[in-house]
C-alpha positions as CSV (number, residue, x, y, z in Angstrom):
1,M,0.0,0.0,0.0
2,E,1.1,3.5,-0.7
3,T,1.4,5.7,2.3
4,K,0.5,9.3,2.0
5,P,3.2,11.7,3.1
6,Q,2.3,13.2,6.4
7,K,1.9,16.9,6.6
8,M,4.2,18.8,8.8
9,P,2.4,20.7,11.6
10,K,2.3,24.5,11.1
11,V,4.4,26.4,13.4
12,A,2.9,29.6,14.7
13,K,4.9,32.6,13.9
14,V,6.1,34.5,16.9
15,K,4.7,38.0,16.9
16,N,6.9,40.9,17.4
17,K,6.6,41.7,21.1
18,A,9.1,44.6,21.1
19,P,7.8,47.9,22.3
20,A,6.5,50.3,19.7
21,E,8.6,53.3,18.8
22,I,6.0,55.7,19.9
23,Q,4.5,54.9,23.2
24,I,0.9,56.1,24.1
25,T,-0.1,56.3,27.7
26,A,-3.5,55.9,29.2
27,E,-3.4,59.5,30.4
28,Q,-2.8,60.6,26.8
29,L,-5.8,58.6,25.5
30,L,-8.1,60.0,28.2
31,R,-6.9,63.6,27.4
32,E,-7.6,63.2,23.7
33,A,-11.0,61.8,24.4
34,K,-11.8,64.8,26.6
35,E,-10.5,67.2,24.1
36,R,-12.8,65.8,21.4
37,D,-15.8,66.2,23.8
38,L,-14.9,69.8,24.4
39,E,-14.4,70.7,20.8
40,I,-16.1,74.0,20.2
41,L,-18.4,73.9,17.3
42,P,-18.2,76.9,15.1
43,P,-20.9,79.4,15.9
44,P,-23.9,79.5,13.6
45,P,-23.8,82.3,11.1
46,K,-25.3,85.5,12.3
47,Q,-28.5,86.4,10.7
48,K,-29.6,89.9,10.1
49,I,-33.3,90.5,10.1
50,S,-34.2,93.4,7.9
51,D,-38.0,93.2,7.4
52,P,-41.1,92.1,9.4
53,A,-41.5,89.0,7.2
54,E,-38.0,87.6,8.2
55,L,-38.7,88.5,11.8
56,A,-42.0,86.6,11.7
57,D,-40.3,83.6,10.1
58,Y,-37.5,83.6,12.7
59,Q,-40.1,83.8,15.6
60,L,-42.1,81.0,14.1
61,R,-39.1,78.8,13.8
62,R,-38.0,79.5,17.4
63,R,-41.5,79.0,18.8
64,K,-41.7,75.7,17.0
65,Q,-38.4,74.6,18.6
66,F,-39.6,75.6,22.1
67,E,-42.9,73.9,21.6
68,D,-41.2,70.7,20.4
69,N,-39.0,70.7,23.4
70,I,-42.0,71.2,25.7
71,R,-43.9,68.5,23.9
72,K,-41.1,66.0,24.3
73,N,-41.0,66.5,28.1
74,R,-43.6,68.7,29.7
75,T,-42.2,68.3,33.2
76,V,-38.8,69.9,32.5
77,I,-39.4,73.4,33.9
78,S,-36.2,74.8,32.4
79,N,-37.7,74.5,28.9
80,W,-40.7,76.6,30.0
81,I,-38.6,79.2,31.6
82,K,-36.3,79.5,28.6
83,Y,-39.3,79.8,26.4
84,A,-40.8,82.6,28.6
85,H,-37.5,84.4,28.7
86,W,-37.2,84.4,24.9
87,E,-40.8,85.7,24.6
88,E,-39.9,88.4,27.1
89,S,-36.8,89.3,25.0
90,Q,-39.1,89.7,22.0
91,K,-41.3,92.1,24.0
92,E,-44.1,89.6,23.9
93,I,-45.1,90.0,27.5
94,Q,-48.6,88.6,27.0
95,R,-47.2,85.5,25.3
96,A,-44.7,85.1,28.2
97,R,-47.5,85.3,30.7
98,S,-49.3,82.6,28.8
99,I,-46.3,80.4,28.9
100,Y,-45.9,80.9,32.7
101,E,-49.5,80.1,33.2
102,R,-49.3,77.0,31.2
103,A,-46.2,76.0,33.3
104,L,-48.2,76.6,36.5
105,D,-50.9,74.3,35.2
106,I,-48.2,71.6,34.9
107,D,-46.6,72.2,38.4
108,H,-48.3,74.9,40.5
109,R,-46.1,74.0,43.5
110,N,-42.8,74.8,41.7
111,V,-41.3,77.8,43.5
112,T,-39.0,78.7,40.7
113,I,-41.9,79.3,38.2
114,W,-43.6,81.7,40.6
115,L,-40.4,83.6,41.3
116,K,-39.5,83.9,37.6
117,Y,-43.0,84.9,36.7
118,T,-43.3,87.6,39.4
119,E,-39.7,88.9,38.6
120,M,-40.7,89.3,35.0
121,E,-43.8,91.3,35.9
122,M,-41.7,93.5,38.2
123,R,-39.0,94.0,35.6
124,N,-41.6,95.2,33.2
125,R,-43.2,97.5,35.9
126,Q,-46.4,95.6,36.0
127,V,-47.1,96.2,39.6
128,N,-50.7,95.1,39.8
129,H,-49.8,91.9,37.9
130,A,-46.9,91.2,40.3
131,R,-49.1,91.9,43.3
132,N,-51.8,89.5,42.0
133,L,-49.2,86.9,41.4
134,W,-47.7,87.3,44.9
135,D,-51.2,87.1,46.3
136,R,-51.9,83.9,44.4
137,A,-48.5,82.4,45.5
138,V,-48.9,83.0,49.2
139,T,-52.5,81.7,49.0
140,I,-51.4,78.5,47.3
141,L,-48.1,78.0,49.1
142,P,-48.3,79.9,52.4
143,R,-45.4,78.0,54.0
144,I,-42.9,79.3,51.5
145,N,-41.3,82.1,53.4
146,Q,-39.5,83.4,50.3
147,F,-42.8,84.5,48.7
148,W,-43.7,86.5,51.8
149,Y,-40.3,88.1,52.1
150,K,-40.4,89.2,48.4
151,Y,-44.0,90.3,48.6
152,T,-43.4,92.5,51.7
153,Y,-40.2,93.8,50.2
154,M,-41.9,94.8,47.0
155,E,-44.7,96.7,48.9
156,E,-42.1,98.5,51.0
157,M,-40.1,99.5,47.9
158,L,-43.3,100.9,46.5
159,E,-43.7,102.8,49.7
160,N,-47.0,101.1,50.4
161,V,-46.4,100.7,54.1
162,A,-50.0,99.9,54.9
163,G,-50.0,97.2,52.2
164,A,-46.8,95.7,53.5
165,R,-48.2,95.7,57.0
166,A,-51.3,93.9,55.8
167,V,-49.1,91.3,54.1
168,F,-47.1,90.8,57.3
169,E,-50.4,90.4,59.3
170,R,-51.6,87.8,56.8
171,W,-48.2,86.1,57.2
172,M,-48.2,86.1,61.0
173,E,-51.6,84.3,61.0
174,W,-49.7,81.3,59.7
175,Q,-47.4,81.4,62.8
176,P,-44.1,81.3,60.9
177,D,-40.6,80.8,62.3
178,E,-38.9,83.4,64.5
179,Q,-37.0,85.1,61.6
180,A,-40.3,86.1,60.1
181,W,-41.5,87.7,63.3
182,Q,-38.1,89.5,63.7
183,T,-38.5,90.8,60.1
184,Y,-41.9,92.2,60.9
185,I,-40.5,93.8,64.1
186,N,-37.6,95.3,62.2
187,F,-40.1,96.7,59.5
188,E,-42.0,98.5,62.2
189,L,-38.9,99.8,63.9
190,R,-37.7,101.3,60.5
191,Y,-40.8,103.5,60.6
192,K,-40.4,104.3,64.4
193,E,-43.6,102.3,65.3
194,I,-42.5,101.3,68.8
195,D,-45.9,100.5,70.1
196,R,-46.7,98.3,67.0
197,A,-43.3,96.5,67.5
198,R,-44.2,95.9,71.2
199,E,-47.6,94.3,70.2
200,I,-45.8,92.1,67.7
201,Y,-43.3,91.0,70.5
202,E,-46.3,90.2,72.7
203,R,-47.7,87.9,70.1
204,F,-44.3,86.5,69.2
205,V,-43.4,85.3,72.7
206,I,-46.8,83.6,73.0
207,T,-46.5,81.9,69.6
208,H,-42.8,80.8,70.2
209,P,-42.4,80.6,74.0
210,E,-38.7,80.2,74.1
211,V,-36.3,81.8,76.6
212,K,-34.3,83.6,74.0
213,H,-37.4,85.3,72.6
214,W,-38.3,86.6,76.1
215,I,-34.8,87.9,76.5
216,K,-34.9,89.6,73.1
217,Y,-38.2,91.3,74.1
218,A,-36.8,92.5,77.4
219,R,-33.7,93.8,75.6
220,F,-35.9,95.6,73.1
221,E,-37.6,97.5,75.9
222,E,-34.2,98.2,77.6
223,N,-32.6,99.5,74.4
224,H,-35.5,101.9,74.0
225,G,-35.3,103.1,77.5
226,F,-38.3,101.4,79.0
227,I,-36.5,99.9,82.1
228,N,-39.6,99.1,84.1
229,S,-41.2,97.4,81.1
230,A,-38.1,95.3,80.6
231,R,-38.1,94.3,84.3
232,Q,-41.8,93.4,84.1
233,I,-41.1,91.2,81.0
234,F,-38.4,89.3,82.9
235,E,-40.7,88.8,85.8
236,R,-43.5,87.7,83.5
237,A,-41.0,85.2,81.9
238,V,-40.1,83.8,85.3
239,H,-43.8,83.3,86.2
240,F,-44.5,81.9,82.7
241,Y,-42.0,79.1,83.1
242,G,-42.6,78.5,86.8
243,D,-40.4,76.1,88.8
244,D,-40.9,73.2,86.5
245,H,-39.1,74.6,83.5
246,L,-36.4,76.8,84.8
247,D,-33.6,77.9,82.5
248,E,-30.3,79.3,83.6
249,K,-30.1,81.6,80.6
250,L,-33.2,83.5,81.6
251,Y,-31.9,84.1,85.1
252,I,-28.5,85.1,83.9
253,A,-30.0,87.6,81.5
254,F,-32.3,88.9,84.2
255,A,-29.5,89.3,86.8
256,R,-27.2,91.0,84.2
257,F,-30.0,93.4,83.4
258,E,-30.3,94.4,87.0
259,E,-26.5,94.6,87.2
260,N,-26.5,97.1,84.3
261,Q,-29.1,99.1,86.2
262,K,-26.8,99.1,89.3
263,E,-29.3,97.0,91.2
264,H,-26.8,94.6,92.7
265,D,-29.1,93.4,95.5
266,R,-31.8,92.5,93.1
267,A,-29.2,90.6,90.9
268,R,-28.0,88.7,94.0
269,I,-31.5,87.7,95.0
270,I,-32.2,86.5,91.4
271,Y,-29.0,84.4,91.5
272,K,-29.9,82.9,94.8
273,Y,-33.5,82.1,93.9
274,A,-32.4,80.4,90.7
275,L,-29.7,78.4,92.5
276,D,-32.2,77.3,95.2
277,H,-34.8,76.1,92.7
278,M,-32.8,74.8,89.8
279,P,-31.2,71.3,89.6
280,K,-27.5,71.5,90.3
281,E,-26.5,69.8,87.0
282,Q,-28.3,72.4,85.0
283,A,-26.8,75.5,86.7
284,K,-23.1,75.4,85.8
285,E,-23.1,78.7,83.9
286,L,-25.3,80.2,86.6
287,Y,-22.8,79.4,89.3
288,K,-20.0,80.9,87.2
289,A,-22.0,84.1,86.5
290,Y,-22.9,84.4,90.2
291,T,-19.3,84.0,91.2
292,I,-18.1,86.7,88.8
293,H,-20.9,89.0,90.1
294,E,-19.9,88.5,93.7
295,K,-16.2,89.0,93.0
296,K,-17.1,92.3,91.4
297,Y,-19.7,93.7,93.7
298,G,-20.0,91.4,96.8
299,D,-18.4,91.6,100.2
300,R,-16.4,88.9,101.9
301,S,-19.3,86.9,103.2
302,G,-21.0,87.0,99.8
303,I,-18.0,85.6,98.1
304,E,-17.7,82.9,100.7
305,D,-21.3,82.0,100.1
306,V,-20.7,81.7,96.4
307,I,-17.6,79.5,96.9
308,V,-19.6,77.3,99.3
309,S,-22.4,77.0,96.8
310,K,-20.0,76.1,94.0
311,R,-18.3,73.5,96.2
312,K,-21.7,72.1,97.1
313,F,-22.5,71.7,93.4
314,Q,-19.2,69.8,92.8
315,Y,-19.9,67.4,95.7
316,E,-23.5,66.9,94.4
317,Q,-22.0,66.0,91.0
318,E,-19.6,63.5,92.6
319,I,-22.3,61.9,94.7
320,L,-24.7,61.7,91.7
321,E,-22.1,59.9,89.7
322,N,-21.2,57.5,92.6
323,P,-23.6,57.4,95.6
324,T,-21.2,55.1,97.5
325,N,-18.3,57.6,97.3
326,Y,-18.2,58.1,101.1
327,D,-15.2,60.4,101.0
328,A,-17.3,62.9,98.9
329,W,-20.1,62.5,101.5
330,F,-17.7,63.4,104.3
331,D,-16.5,66.5,102.6
332,Y,-20.1,67.5,101.7
333,L,-21.3,67.0,105.3
334,R,-18.4,68.9,106.7
335,L,-19.3,71.8,104.4
336,V,-23.0,71.6,105.3
337,E,-22.3,71.5,109.1
338,G,-20.2,74.6,108.7
339,E,-23.3,76.5,107.6
340,G,-25.0,75.8,110.9
341,D,-28.4,74.8,109.6
342,V,-29.4,71.7,111.7
343,E,-32.3,70.6,109.6
344,I,-30.4,70.7,106.3
345,T,-27.4,68.9,108.0
346,R,-29.7,66.2,109.4
347,E,-31.4,65.7,106.0
348,T,-27.9,65.4,104.3
349,Y,-26.9,62.8,106.9
350,E,-30.1,60.8,106.2
351,R,-29.3,60.9,102.4
352,A,-25.7,59.8,103.1
353,I,-26.6,56.8,105.4
354,A,-29.2,55.6,102.9
355,N,-26.4,54.5,100.5
356,V,-25.7,51.2,102.2
357,P,-22.8,49.2,100.7
358,P,-24.2,46.6,98.2
359,T,-22.2,43.7,99.6
360,K,-21.7,42.2,103.1
361,N,-18.0,42.5,103.0
362,K,-16.6,44.4,106.0
363,Q,-13.9,46.0,103.9
364,Y,-16.6,48.0,102.1
365,W,-18.3,49.0,105.3
366,R,-15.3,50.5,107.1
367,R,-15.8,54.0,105.6
368,Y,-19.6,53.8,105.6
369,I,-19.8,53.2,109.4
370,Y,-18.1,56.5,110.1
371,L,-21.1,58.3,108.5
372,W,-23.2,56.8,111.4
373,I,-20.6,57.8,114.0
374,N,-20.4,61.4,112.7
375,Y,-24.2,61.5,112.5
376,A,-24.5,60.5,116.2
377,L,-21.8,62.9,117.3
378,F,-23.5,65.7,115.4
379,E,-26.9,65.0,117.1
380,E,-25.2,64.8,120.5
381,L,-22.8,67.7,120.3
382,D,-24.2,70.2,117.8
383,A,-28.0,69.5,117.7
384,I,-28.0,68.5,121.4
385,D,-30.8,66.1,120.8
386,Y,-29.9,63.1,123.0
387,E,-33.0,61.1,122.2
388,R,-32.3,61.3,118.5
389,T,-28.7,60.4,119.2
390,R,-29.9,57.2,120.9
391,Q,-32.1,56.5,117.9
392,V,-29.2,56.9,115.5
393,Y,-27.1,54.4,117.4
394,K,-29.9,51.9,117.6
395,A,-30.7,52.2,113.9
396,C,-27.0,51.6,113.1
397,L,-26.9,48.5,115.3
398,D,-30.1,47.2,113.7
399,L,-28.5,47.7,110.2
400,L,-25.3,45.8,110.9
401,P,-25.3,42.0,110.0
402,H,-23.8,40.9,113.4
403,K,-23.7,37.2,112.4
404,V,-21.4,38.1,109.5
405,F,-19.4,40.9,111.1
406,T,-19.8,43.8,113.5
407,F,-18.1,47.0,114.6
408,S,-17.1,47.1,118.2
409,K,-16.5,50.8,118.0
410,I,-20.3,51.4,117.6
411,W,-21.2,49.3,120.7
412,L,-18.5,51.1,122.8
413,L,-19.5,54.6,121.6
414,F,-23.2,53.9,122.4
415,A,-22.3,52.7,125.9
416,Q,-20.0,55.7,126.5
417,F,-22.9,58.0,125.3
418,E,-25.2,56.4,127.9
419,I,-22.5,56.8,130.6
420,R,-22.4,60.5,129.7
421,Q,-26.1,60.6,130.2
422,K,-25.5,59.0,133.6
423,D,-27.3,55.8,132.8
424,I,-24.8,53.1,133.8
425,K,-27.4,50.4,133.7
426,A,-28.2,51.1,130.0
427,A,-24.5,51.1,129.1
428,R,-24.0,47.7,130.8
429,K,-27.0,46.4,129.0
430,I,-25.7,47.5,125.7
431,L,-22.2,46.0,126.2
432,G,-23.8,42.8,127.6
433,T,-25.9,42.5,124.5
434,A,-22.8,43.1,122.4
435,I,-20.9,40.3,124.1
436,G,-23.8,37.9,123.8
437,K,-24.4,38.7,120.1
438,C,-20.9,39.1,118.7
439,P,-18.1,38.6,121.3
440,R,-14.9,40.4,120.2
441,D,-11.6,41.1,122.0
442,K,-12.1,44.8,121.6
443,L,-15.6,44.6,123.2
444,F,-14.3,42.7,126.2
445,R,-11.4,45.1,126.7
446,G,-13.6,48.2,126.3
447,Y,-16.2,46.8,128.8
448,I,-13.4,45.9,131.3
449,D,-11.9,49.4,131.0
450,I,-15.2,51.0,131.7
451,E,-15.7,48.8,134.8
452,I,-12.2,49.6,136.0
453,Q,-12.9,53.3,135.6
454,L,-16.1,52.8,137.6
455,R,-14.0,50.8,140.2
456,E,-16.2,47.8,139.9
457,F,-13.5,45.2,140.3
458,D,-15.7,42.2,140.9
459,R,-17.4,42.9,137.6
460,C,-14.0,43.1,136.0
461,R,-13.1,39.6,137.4
462,I,-16.4,38.2,136.0
463,L,-15.7,39.8,132.6
464,Y,-12.2,38.5,132.5
465,G,-13.6,35.0,133.2
466,K,-16.0,35.3,130.3
467,F,-13.2,36.8,128.2
468,L,-11.0,33.8,128.9
469,E,-13.8,31.4,128.1
470,F,-14.2,33.1,124.8
471,G,-10.5,33.0,123.9
472,A,-8.3,31.0,126.3
473,E,-5.3,31.2,123.9
474,N,-5.0,35.0,124.2
475,C,-1.9,35.6,126.3
476,V,-2.5,39.4,126.6
477,T,-5.8,38.7,128.4
478,W,-4.1,36.4,130.9
479,M,-1.4,39.0,131.5
480,K,-4.0,41.9,131.9
481,F,-6.0,39.8,134.3
482,A,-3.0,39.0,136.4
483,E,-1.8,42.6,136.2
484,L,-5.2,43.7,137.6
485,E,-5.0,41.3,140.5
486,T,-1.4,42.6,141.2
487,L,-2.6,46.2,141.3
488,L,-5.4,45.1,143.7
489,G,-2.7,43.5,145.9
490,D,-3.9,39.9,145.6
491,V,-0.6,38.3,144.7
492,D,-1.7,34.7,145.3
493,R,-4.6,35.2,142.9
494,A,-2.3,36.8,140.3
495,R,0.2,33.8,140.6
496,A,-2.7,31.4,140.3
497,I,-3.8,33.1,137.1
498,Y,-0.3,32.9,135.6
499,E,-0.2,29.2,136.5
500,L,-3.5,28.6,134.8
501,A,-2.2,30.5,131.8
502,I,1.0,28.6,131.3
503,G,-0.9,25.4,131.7
504,Q,-3.0,26.1,128.6
505,A,-2.5,23.7,125.7
506,R,-2.5,26.4,123.1
507,L,-1.3,30.0,123.4
508,D,-0.8,32.6,120.8
509,M,2.4,34.3,122.3
510,P,3.7,32.0,125.1
511,E,7.1,33.7,125.2
512,L,5.4,37.0,126.3
513,L,3.4,35.1,128.9
514,W,6.4,33.4,130.5
515,K,8.3,36.7,130.5
516,A,5.5,38.4,132.2
517,Y,5.2,35.6,134.8
518,I,9.0,35.8,135.5
519,D,8.9,39.6,135.7
520,F,6.0,39.3,138.1
521,E,8.0,37.0,140.4
522,I,11.0,39.3,140.2
523,S,8.9,42.3,141.0
524,Q,7.6,40.4,144.1
525,E,11.2,39.8,145.1
526,E,10.9,36.0,144.7
527,P,14.1,35.0,142.9
528,D,13.7,31.3,143.8
529,N,10.3,31.3,142.1
530,A,11.7,33.1,139.1
531,R,14.6,30.5,138.9
532,Q,12.1,27.7,139.1
533,L,10.1,29.3,136.3
534,Y,13.3,29.5,134.1
535,E,14.0,25.8,134.8
536,R,10.4,24.9,133.9
537,L,10.6,26.9,130.8
538,L,13.9,25.3,129.7
539,E,12.2,21.9,130.1
540,R,9.8,23.0,127.3
541,T,12.2,24.9,125.1
542,S,16.0,25.3,124.7
543,H,15.9,28.6,122.8
544,V,19.1,30.6,123.1
545,K,17.2,33.8,124.2
546,V,15.8,31.9,127.2
547,W,19.3,30.9,128.2
548,L,20.6,34.4,127.8
549,S,17.7,35.8,129.8
550,Y,18.4,33.2,132.5
551,A,22.0,34.1,132.7
552,K,21.2,37.8,132.8
553,F,18.8,37.1,135.6
554,E,21.4,35.3,137.7
555,L,23.9,38.0,137.1
556,N,21.6,40.8,138.2
557,N,20.5,38.8,141.2
558,Q,22.7,40.2,143.9
559,I,24.0,37.4,146.3
560,E,26.8,37.4,148.8
561,D,30.4,36.4,147.8
562,N,29.8,37.1,144.1
563,L,27.8,33.8,143.9
564,N,25.7,35.4,141.1
565,I,28.7,35.4,138.7
566,A,29.3,31.7,139.3
567,L,25.6,30.9,138.8
568,A,25.5,32.9,135.6
569,R,28.6,31.1,134.3
570,R,27.0,27.8,135.1
571,V,24.0,28.8,133.1
572,Y,26.3,29.6,130.1
573,E,28.0,26.2,130.4
574,R,24.6,24.4,130.6
575,A,23.4,26.4,127.6
576,N,26.4,25.5,125.5
577,D,26.0,21.8,126.3
578,S,22.3,21.9,125.5
579,L,22.7,23.8,122.2
580,K,25.6,21.5,121.2
581,N,23.3,18.5,121.5
582,Y,20.6,20.3,119.4
583,G,23.2,21.2,116.7
584,E,22.0,24.8,116.3
585,K,25.2,26.5,115.2
586,E,23.9,30.1,114.8
587,S,22.4,29.9,118.3
588,R,25.7,28.5,119.7
589,V,27.7,31.4,118.1
590,L,25.3,33.9,119.6
591,L,25.6,32.3,123.0
592,L,29.4,32.1,122.9
593,E,29.7,35.7,121.9
594,N,27.5,36.8,124.9
595,W,29.5,34.4,127.1
596,R,32.7,36.0,125.9
597,D,31.4,39.5,126.7
598,F,30.4,38.2,130.1
599,E,33.8,36.8,130.9
600,N,35.5,39.9,129.6
601,S,33.5,41.9,132.2
602,H,33.4,39.5,135.1
603,G,35.8,36.6,134.4
604,T,39.4,35.7,135.0
605,D,42.2,34.9,132.5
606,S,41.5,31.2,132.7
607,T,37.8,31.5,132.1
608,K,38.5,33.9,129.2
609,E,40.9,31.4,127.6
610,K,38.3,28.6,128.2
611,V,35.7,30.6,126.3
612,E,38.1,31.6,123.5
613,S,39.0,28.0,123.0
614,K,35.3,27.3,122.4
615,M,34.9,30.0,119.7
616,P,34.2,28.6,116.2
617,K,36.0,29.2,112.9
618,R,34.0,30.8,110.1
619,I,34.5,29.0,106.7
620,K,33.0,29.5,103.3
621,K,31.4,26.6,101.6
622,R,29.5,25.9,98.3
623,Q,26.3,24.0,98.0
624,K,23.8,23.2,95.3
625,V,20.7,25.3,94.9
626,V,17.6,23.1,94.3
627,D,14.2,24.6,93.5
628,E,10.9,23.3,94.8
629,E,10.6,20.7,92.0
630,G,14.0,19.2,92.8
631,A,15.8,20.6,89.8
632,E,19.3,21.9,90.3
633,Q,19.7,25.7,89.8
634,G,23.4,26.0,90.3
635,W,25.7,26.7,93.2
636,E,25.8,29.2,96.0
637,E,28.3,30.2,98.7
638,I,27.4,29.9,102.3
639,F,29.2,30.5,105.6
640,D,29.5,27.6,108.1
641,Y,31.1,27.3,111.6
642,I,33.5,24.7,112.9
643,F,33.6,24.4,116.6
644,P,36.8,23.1,118.3
645,E,34.8,21.0,120.7
646,D,33.1,19.1,117.9
647,E,36.4,18.4,116.1
648,A,38.2,17.2,119.2
649,G,36.7,13.8,119.3
650,K,37.2,13.1,115.5
651,P,40.4,11.7,113.9
652,N,42.8,14.0,112.1
653,L,41.4,14.1,108.6
654,K,44.5,15.6,107.1
655,F,46.7,12.8,108.5
656,L,44.4,10.1,107.0
657,A,44.4,11.8,103.6
658,A,48.2,11.9,103.6
659,A,48.4,8.2,104.5
660,K,46.0,7.4,101.7
661,N,48.1,9.3,99.2
662,W,51.4,7.5,100.4
663,K,49.8,4.1,100.0
664,K,48.6,4.9,96.5
665,Q,52.1,6.1,95.6
666,K,53.7,2.9,96.8
667,E,51.3,0.8,94.8
668,T,52.2,2.7,91.7
669,E,55.9,2.2,92.2
670,A,55.4,-1.6,92.7
671,D,53.5,-1.8,89.4
672,E,56.3,-0.1,87.5
């Protein structure tokens, strides 16, 4: 078979991708397109009209163009206006009127048509036509103020004052905005009609009862010299708004008016009245104006009153933002108390204590409770109302959640108040109730102090007994109880109390108790008892401070033949042996240093050498630092002590190390 030759596949020619010689940017393309849009067409040839026939032909063609444009879209008002302007330029006023009327039939609410129509009539001095058009316009569209402005302006320019006034009256019946009323007033003032302007103001402030309009009315009267009328207008405005709609701008304007008339007392009364009746947050500018007035014309007391009022306003703002800001309440109450008005101060205290902390956490009540304390002290000392003071204390105690927490200060202050009223029975009842409801250390101590002052020592013993039942681990209570018995001269009872105290299984500060017991025996000149106490204490603890105190006691205890020095030295020896057994190196060092000082003062050469031989050597060592998880953190340097007494019983370590090295050296030589 013959095989057809296979055609070779066509290879696409690679286009020339090199850049063109002349580059055209996008900016250039856009600029050329814009220039083509803005190409100015050559103006049409000017046509000279030389006879009526050509004029009629030209007018016919133009009218046909305008009518075609209107026919295409009747709602495009610009076509109607251009058509009417052209007719006006051809002195065809009647035709222009016809076009405007046709346009009004299409859209009678279009303001532009009415304005262009009336302007055409006024340009052509067709006054009656213009007046009729304005009348139609304000009848159809009475809320378009521009029609009224132009209508009244036209009448005024024609010197038809009565007509302009009639137009204004028609306009005012629609109760327009304030600018329209002001325009009417200015119109009357131009013709010196003060009474008419006053009547318009009367209607104006009733139609638009705003503060600034009343102020304008009063200033109008003031500027024309009617001072009494201006004052009456301000007074009417104050009565008009009443106490429910007070505005600081009105009172500031009223006060400044009186200030301009040199009536500073009147101005001051106005400021004070406004500040008393207006909410504080709405009177910032009023306070500022009052302050400036008083600085200019007031005396020292007046200025202080202003400053106090301003400070009150600041505190009111802080309290309004955060009613539980008790520091602001304290400052505010201090300011109010300084004014000396008992009722206002009492009312302020009632407002303050009404802001109870929202949580039963004592931390948040610590500042609040002082409001009650200050309130009670105010009633007692300033108001001198003792029954009300008693009620304040009772209300405070009823408010406190005694099962959660209490304030001992309140109970004690209440009891002290009753004592000042010479009612001891009531004071005891109060403190007894306190101990029964919420026993606290401070309550017991306060109650006991009161009974001590009253010299009721049997009651003190009973209270101490209850106090120790409440907290037997309190060493201070035991010490105070024993101290009381000591002062009363009952030494045996005091000693029994100390014995009971040290026999307790749990004590919060036993070292203080033992020290107090020992000092008691020393004060009673019973050194044997004190020595026995030291021995009993050393059976319980071997603390170095106890040994040092014991040695100091023996040294200070004067005995014949200097026996006290020997006893003190014996205590030091026993202490050294005891601490050596416990292995407390720091304590031993402290003991030996004190022993050395003792021997330097009272010892002989032999005793000094003996102590010096016991003094340790201070060496520096390194040890590993291990964290809580047991990981090594590195090494640190510490100081350690080596006592000669401890090393005396051990073999010589250096000698053993040298022998070991000699043996190792001999073995090496034998191997070689």
